[in-house]
C-alpha positions in Angstrom: 23.8 27.8 -13.9 21.7 25.9 -16.4 21.0 23.2 -13.8 19.7 25.8 -11.4 17.4 27.3 -13.9 16.1 23.9 -14.9 15.6 22.9 -11.2 13.7 26.2 -10.6 11.5 25.6 -13.7 10.7 22.1 -12.5 9.8 23.3 -9.0 7.6 26.1 -10.4 5.8 23.7 -12.7 5.2 21.2 -9.8 3.7 24.0 -7.7 1.4 25.1 -10.5 0.3 21.5 -11.1 -0.5 21.2 -7.4 -2.8 24.2 -7.7 -4.8 22.5 -10.5 -8.4 21.4 -9.6 -8.8 17.7 -8.8 -10.2 15.7 -11.7 -13.8 14.7 -11.5 -14.8 11.0 -11.7 -16.4 11.8 -15.1 -13.1 13.2 -16.4 -11.2 10.2 -15.1 -13.7 7.8 -16.8 -13.5 9.7 -20.1 -9.6 9.6 -19.9 -9.7 5.8 -19.3 -12.1 5.4 -22.3 -9.8 7.4 -24.5 -6.8 5.3 -23.5 -8.7 2.1 -24.2 -9.7 3.3 -27.6 -6.2 4.4 -28.5 -4.6 1.2 -27.3 -7.2 -0.8 -29.3 -6.3 1.1 -32.4 -2.6 0.7 -31.9 -2.7 -3.0 -31.1 -5.1 -3.6 -34.0 -2.9 -1.7 -36.4 0.2 -3.6 -35.3 -1.5 -7.0 -35.7 -3.1 -6.0 -39.0 0.2 -4.7 -40.4 1.9 -8.0 -39.3 -0.7 -10.1 -41.1 -0.7 -7.9 -44.2 3.1 -8.1 -44.4 2.8 -11.9 -44.9 1.3 -11.5 -48.4 2.5 -10.1 -51.7 5.9 -9.1 -52.7 7.8 -5.9 -53.5 5.6 -2.8 -53.5 2.5 -5.0 -53.2 3.7 -6.2 -49.8 4.0 -2.5 -48.7 0.5 -1.8 -49.9 -0.9 -4.9 -48.1 0.9 -4.0 -45.0 -0.6 -0.5 -45.0 -4.0 -1.9 -45.8 -3.8 -4.5 -43.0 -2.6 -1.8 -40.5 -5.5 0.5 -41.4 -8.1 -2.3 -41.2 -6.6 -3.5 -38.0 -6.6 -0.1 -36.4 -10.3 0.4 -37.4 -11.2 -3.0 -36.1 -9.3 -2.5 -32.8 -10.9 0.8 -32.3 -14.4 -0.6 -32.7 -13.6 -3.5 -30.4 -12.1 -1.4 -27.6 -14.6 1.5 -27.8 
């Protein structure tokens, strides 16, 4: 019974999605720009956190890891955007 309800819900949502208006080229370009900015922030944060983790010890290492991740995310966002 549950699988029938789930299947029906998926079919209805697919039909409703098919009725949505087609995205405009401007909307697609904006979405690609948002994805690029987000990916730059994530990659920069990971790299900055990895570099910050190499320094300090104890709670100082945690602070430097967070600071490196923050600085990397900002730098990655600026570079990608």
